[in-house]
C-alpha positions in Angstrom: 3.9 -23.3 -2.9 1.9 -25.8 -0.6 -1.8 -26.7 -0.4 -3.0 -26.8 3.0 -6.2 -28.7 3.1 -5.9 -29.5 7.2 -4.6 -28.1 10.6 -1.7 -30.8 10.3 -0.7 -29.2 7.3 0.0 -26.2 8.4 1.9 -28.0 11.4 3.9 -29.5 8.9 5.1 -26.5 6.7 5.8 -24.3 9.5 8.2 -26.8 11.1 10.9 -25.8 10.1 10.2 -21.7 10.7 11.6 -21.5 14.5 14.8 -22.6 13.1 15.1 -20.5 10.3 14.0 -17.3 12.4 16.7 -18.0 14.5 19.1 -18.0 11.6 17.9 -14.9 10.3 17.8 -13.4 13.8 21.3 -14.0 13.7 22.1 -12.1 10.4 22.9 -8.2 10.6 20.3 -6.1 9.2 22.9 -4.5 6.6 23.5 -7.9 5.3 19.7 -8.4 5.3 19.0 -5.5 3.2 22.1 -6.0 0.7 20.5 -9.6 0.1 16.8 -7.9 -0.7 18.6 -5.0 -2.7 20.4 -7.7 -5.0 16.7 -9.0 -5.6 15.4 -5.7 -6.4 18.3 -5.3 -9.0 17.6 -8.5 -11.2 13.9 -7.4 -11.4 14.7 -4.3 -12.3 17.5 -5.5 -15.0 15.8 -5.5 -18.2 17.9 -8.4 -19.2 16.9 -11.1 -16.2 15.0 -13.5 -18.3 13.1 -14.4 -15.0 11.4 -11.2 -14.8 9.9 -11.6 -18.4 8.8 -15.2 -17.3 7.0 -13.4 -14.6 5.2 -10.6 -17.1 3.9 -13.1 -18.7 1.8 -14.1 -15.7 -0.1 -10.5 -16.0 2.1 -8.3 -13.7 1.4 -4.8 -13.9 4.0 -2.4 -14.8 4.1 -1.0 -11.6 5.9 -3.5 -10.1 9.5 -2.1 -11.7 8.5 1.0 -9.9 7.9 -1.1 -7.0 11.4 -2.7 -7.2 13.5 0.1 -8.0 12.4 1.2 -4.3 13.8 -1.8 -2.6 17.4 -1.2 -3.0 19.9 -0.2 -0.7 19.1 3.6 -0.3 15.5 3.0 0.0 15.5 0.1 2.6 18.3 2.1 4.9 15.8 5.2 4.2 13.1 3.2 5.5 14.6 2.3 8.7 16.5 5.4 9.8 12.9 7.3 9.0 11.4 4.7 12.0 13.5 3.2 13.8 17.1 6.2 13.7 19.3 3.8 14.1 19.1 0.5 12.2 21.5 -1.3 14.4 18.8 -1.4 16.9 17.3 -4.7 15.3 20.8 -6.3 15.8 21.6 -5.5 19.4 21.5 -2.5 21.9 22.2 1.1 21.0 22.4 3.6 22.8 18.9 5.6 23.3 19.5 9.2 21.8 18.3 10.7 24.6 17.7 9.7 28.8 20.8 7.5 28.8 20.6 3.6 28.3 19.8 1.5 26.0 17.5 0.1 23.6 17.0 -3.0 21.2 13.9 -3.8 18.7 12.6 -7.5 18.0 10.4 -8.8 15.7 7.7 -11.5 15.8 9.2 -14.4 15.4 6.8 -15.6 12.7 4.1 -13.4 11.0 1.1 -15.1 9.1 0.5 -13.4 6.7 -3.3 -13.2 4.6 -2.1 -10.5 1.4 -4.8 -9.0 -1.1 -5.1 -11.2 -3.9 -5.8 -8.2 -6.2 -2.1 -5.9 -6.0 0.6 -8.4 -6.0 3.3 -5.6 -5.1 1.3 -5.3 -1.8 2.4 -8.5 -0.8 6.2 -8.3 -1.7 6.4 -5.1 0.8 4.9 -7.1 3.4 7.2 -9.6 3.0 10.5 -7.5 3.1 9.0 -5.3 6.2 9.0 -8.9 7.6 12.7 -9.8 6.6 13.4 -6.3 7.5 12.0 -7.1 11.4 13.6 -10.3 11.2 10.4 -12.6 11.4 10.0 -15.7 9.4 6.7 -15.4 7.5 4.0 -17.8 6.5 2.0 -16.7 3.5 -1.2 -17.4 2.3 -0.9 -16.3 -1.7 -3.7 -15.9 -4.2 -3.6 -16.5 -7.9 -2.5 -13.1 -9.1 0.5 -12.3 -6.6 1.8 -16.1 -6.8 4.1 -15.6 -9.8 5.6 -12.5 -8.5 5.9 -14.1 -5.0 7.8 -17.3 -6.2 10.2 -15.7 -8.3 10.9 -13.0 -5.6 11.7 -16.2 -2.8 13.6 -17.8 -5.5 15.9 -15.2 -6.0 16.1 -14.8 -2.2 17.2 -18.4 -2.4 19.8 -17.8 -4.9 21.3 -14.5 -3.1 20.9 -15.2 0.3 19.0 -19.1 1.4 18.6 -17.7 5.3 16.2 -15.3 4.1 14.2 -17.5 1.5 14.2 -20.6 4.1 12.0 -17.7 6.4 9.5 -17.7 3.6 7.0 -20.3 3.6 4.4 -19.8 0.6 1.2 -22.0 1.0 -2.4 -21.4 -0.1 -5.8 -22.8 1.5 -9.5 -22.2 0.8 -10.7 -19.0 2.9 -13.8 -21.3 4.0 -11.9 -23.6 5.9 -11.5 -21.7 9.1 -9.7 -24.1 11.2 -6.4 -23.8 8.7 -6.7 -19.9 9.3 -6.7 -20.7 12.7 -3.7 -22.7 12.8 -1.5 -20.5 11.0 -2.4 -18.0 13.2 -1.7 -19.8 16.1 1.4 -20.7 14.7 2.4 -17.5 14.8 3.6 -14.3 16.9 2.1 -11.8 14.7 -0.7 -11.5 12.0 -1.1 -8.9 9.2 -4.1 -8.9 7.0 -5.4 -7.4 4.2 -8.9 -7.6 2.8 -12.8 -6.3 3.0 -14.0 -5.1 6.7 -15.9 -8.1 6.7 -12.8 -10.6 6.1 -11.3 -9.0 9.2 -14.3 -9.4 11.0 -14.5 -12.8 9.7 -11.1 -13.5 11.0 -10.7 -11.5 14.0 -12.3 -14.4 16.5 -9.5 -16.9 15.1 -6.4 -14.9 16.2 -5.2 -15.5 19.7 -5.4 -12.6 22.4 -1.8 -12.5 22.6 -0.8 -12.4 18.9 0.3 -9.2 17.5 -2.0 -7.7 14.7 -2.1 -5.3 11.8 -5.5 -5.2 9.6 -5.4 -3.6 6.6 -9.0 -3.0 5.5 -10.8 -1.6 2.7 -9.6 2.1 1.4 -10.9 4.4 -1.4 -9.3 7.3 -3.2 -9.7 9.9 -5.0 -8.4 12.9 -6.9 -8.6 16.7 -6.6 -8.5 19.3 -9.5 -8.2 22.8 -8.7 -9.7 25.4 -11.2 -6.2 26.1 -12.3 -5.2 23.2 -13.5 -8.5 21.7 -14.9 -6.5 21.3 -18.4 -5.4 18.9 -20.7 -1.9 18.4 -18.9 -3.8 17.3 -15.4 -6.2 15.0 -17.5 -3.2 13.0 -19.3 -1.5 12.6 -15.8 -4.8 11.2 -14.4 -4.8 8.2 -16.8 -1.4 6.8 -15.2 -3.7 6.5 -11.9 -6.5 5.0 -13.3 -5.2 2.5 -16.0 -3.0 0.7 -13.1 -4.1 -2.2 -11.4 -7.6 -1.6 -13.3 -8.0 0.4 -10.4 -8.1 -2.3 -8.0 -6.2 -1.2 -5.5 -7.0 1.2 -2.7 -4.6 3.5 -4.1 -6.7 3.4 -7.3 -9.0 6.9 -8.0 -13.1 6.5 -7.6 -13.5 9.8 -8.8 -12.1 13.7 -9.7 -13.7 16.5 -8.1 -13.1 19.4 -10.6 -13.5 23.2 -9.7 -15.4 25.3 -12.0 -14.5 28.8 -12.9 -10.8 27.6 -14.7 -9.4 28.0 -18.0 -11.8 24.8 -19.1 -14.5 23.6 -17.8 -15.1 20.3 -16.0 -16.9 18.7 -18.7 -14.4 19.8 -20.8 -11.9 18.0 -18.5 -13.9 14.7 -18.7 -13.7 15.1 -22.5 -9.9 15.3 -22.0 -9.5 12.5 -19.8 -11.9 10.3 -21.8 -9.4 11.0 -25.3 -6.2 10.4 -23.3 -8.0 6.7 -21.8 -8.7 5.8 -25.4 -5.2 6.6 -26.4 -3.7 4.2 -23.9 -6.4 1.7 -23.1 -7.0 -0.9 -26.1 -7.8 -4.1 -24.4 -10.5 -4.7 -22.3 -9.7 -4.6 -18.3 -9.9 -7.5 -15.4 -13.2 -7.0 -13.8 -15.9 -9.5 -12.9 -19.0 -9.9 -14.9 -21.1 -8.6 -11.9 -18.9 -5.4 -12.5 -19.1 -5.7 -16.0 -22.4 -5.8 -15.8 -22.7 -2.4 -13.3 -20.8 -0.3 -15.9 -22.7 -0.9 -18.5 -25.9 0.0 -16.1 -24.3 3.1 -15.4 -23.6 3.8 -19.1 -27.2 3.7 -19.7 -28.6 5.4 -16.7 -26.8 8.1 -15.9 -27.7 10.3 -18.7 -31.3 10.0 -17.8 -30.4 12.0 -14.8 -28.2 14.9 -16.7 -24.7 13.3 -16.8 -22.7 12.5 -19.4 -21.3 9.3 -20.7 -17.4 9.2 -22.5 -17.2 5.5 -23.1 -14.6 3.1 -25.3 -16.7 2.2 -28.6 -17.7 -1.1 -29.1 -16.8 -2.4 -25.3 -15.6 -1.4 -21.7 -11.9 -0.6 -22.2 -12.9 3.0 -20.7 -15.6 4.8 -18.9 -15.6 8.3 -18.0 -18.8 9.5 -16.2 -19.4 13.2 -16.3 -22.2 13.7 -13.2 -23.1 17.1 -11.9 -24.5 15.4 -8.3 -21.2 15.9 -5.9 -22.0 12.9 -4.0 -19.2 10.6 -3.6 -19.7 7.6 -5.7 -17.7 4.3 -5.6 -16.7 3.0 -9.1 -17.3 -0.2 -10.5 -13.8 -0.1 -11.0 -12.6 -1.8 -14.7 -11.0 1.9 -15.3 -14.0 3.9 -14.8 -14.0 6.8 -13.5 -16.7 9.8 -11.9 -16.2 13.3 -13.1 -17.8 15.2 -10.4 -17.9 19.0 -10.8 -17.7 21.3 -7.7 -17.5 25.2 -6.8 -14.5 24.6 -4.2 -12.5 21.9 -2.8 -12.9 23.0 0.0 -16.4 23.0 0.6 -16.3 19.0 -0.1 -16.3 18.0 3.9 -20.1 16.7 3.6 -19.5 14.8 0.6 -16.5 12.8 2.3 -18.1 12.4 5.3 -19.7 9.2 4.3 -16.3 7.4 3.4 -14.1 9.5 5.7 -13.2 6.1 7.8 -12.2 4.3 4.6 -10.2 7.2 3.0 -6.7 6.4 1.6 -5.3 8.6 -1.0 -6.2 12.1 -2.8 -4.0 12.9 -6.3 -4.2 16.4 -5.9 -3.5 19.2 -9.2 -3.4 22.9 -7.6 -1.2 25.7 -7.9 1.5 26.5 -5.5 0.4 29.2 -3.4 -3.1 27.0 -2.9 -1.3 23.4 -2.0 -0.9 24.1 1.8 -4.1 25.2 2.6 -5.7 22.0 0.5 -3.1 19.8 1.9 -4.7 20.6 5.4 -8.3 20.6 4.4 -8.0 17.1 3.4 -5.8 15.9 6.2 -8.6 17.4 9.1 -11.0 15.3 6.5 -9.5 12.0 6.9 -7.2 11.3 4.0 -3.8 9.8 4.9 -2.0 10.6 1.8 -1.7 13.5 -0.3 0.1 13.3 -3.4 0.4 14.8 -6.9 -2.0 13.3 -10.0 -0.4 11.1 -11.7 1.6 9.5 -8.9 -1.3 7.8 -7.0 0.1 4.2 -7.7 3.6 4.6 -6.8 4.0 5.7 -3.1 7.2 6.1 -1.7 8.8 3.1 0.2 8.5 5.7 3.5 4.8 6.1 3.1 2.7 5.3 5.9 0.2 2.9 4.9 -3.2 3.3 6.3 -1.5 6.3 8.6 0.7 3.1 9.9 4.5 2.3 10.0 6.1 -0.2 8.2 7.8 -1.9 10.9 7.1 -0.1 14.1 4.0 -1.7 14.7 5.5 -5.1 14.3 8.5 -4.6 16.5 8.8 -5.3 20.5 11.2 -2.4 21.8 13.6 -3.7 24.7 14.8 -1.4 27.6 18.0 -1.4 29.1 18.8 1.0 32.2 21.8 0.8 33.5 22.6 1.6 37.3 24.8 4.6 36.1 21.6 6.0 34.2 19.2 5.7 37.3 21.7 7.8 39.0 22.7 10.3 36.9 21.1 13.7 36.5 17.7 14.2 35.1 18.0 15.9 31.3 17.3 19.7 31.8 13.7 20.9 30.7 13.7 22.8 27.2 13.1 26.7 27.8 11.0 28.7 25.6 12.9 29.6 22.4 15.4 27.0 22.5 14.1 25.2 19.9 14.6 25.9 16.4 12.3 24.6 13.7 14.0 24.3 10.2 11.9 25.5 7.0 8.7 26.0 9.1 5.0 25.5 7.3 3.9 28.9 6.9 
């Protein structure tokens, strides 16, 4: 990892990226997939010494799930789901409709500003760039440094061309001239961070550079009355403890319907018991967040709420609050439980956070899933999944409602003389389209 103190440092460390991109672009996409898959298998192998060394740097157990989804079958599924034919990244391929040919190109170099709280995000972003055949300049932070270094080191053993296309660096965000220099050396920019971070860096990006922003997002859970029982509370623990709630997929609260086999208050109690069985060490929180946790613990009972908390510290906190207002958690395994009469009446409470909604973890009977999925999607939610899987999205999910690869790519259409003289495709008449397994 290189420390960049000036614009000249950025120029120096990126000097080799044009050649690295040329060599990367010459590879078959299937060769790239195989190399990434080989590294993923190294991590999943429990006997791998370097994986254990990296794990001592504070990496979360969820990292193993991530690498289990960076194998050949999952990577090819991602490429096919977004591109149809992955070979479109290698050369012109026939268009499936309309004649002619098409080819896709990724940016020659992408500058990535990844979040410092979730290392897995940086790995997926770097993999996406490699699949787009783009070289990368990655600004890394303390929390994702170990995993990124491990990944690039393993890439070098498997396929040095891929590793040469990944430059890891760090610099102070206050040094705007360094950030601007990094953007100017790129054809693409990917930025993760708060809305304030995105606003600050936007003027530094040249107008012609392709940009992809991932701003502040919040997630929550929803429990239908039929599933208001201990099993749902136990499943929710996995969503709460992963990354100590620091990620965009981490739930801030759970809305729980009344009128089920158990009350929302009993659900909160069951969740507290389940957290107490799992959380035996303090979470990673800032002093300010720790102070807020203590403050809420003291004030919530004064307004009619109930607090369930770990003994002697802030290992975990469950806040039962009759007020259905959407509340952000101070994180650190602190979760709100809000009773509601009907989940489908939540629109007014979701409206203030609608632009930032990411995922809802849903526990509901099969006969209600379709209705609730439509309701939450119409109210701004970008992903709906079972409770207990919020922190484990499949590789093909649409992060922030976007494509992983398509948003990075530039497509070239090649229309031949034969195509221009061909008979236009016949319009599809009513009744010719048949849907398989239509949604009812």
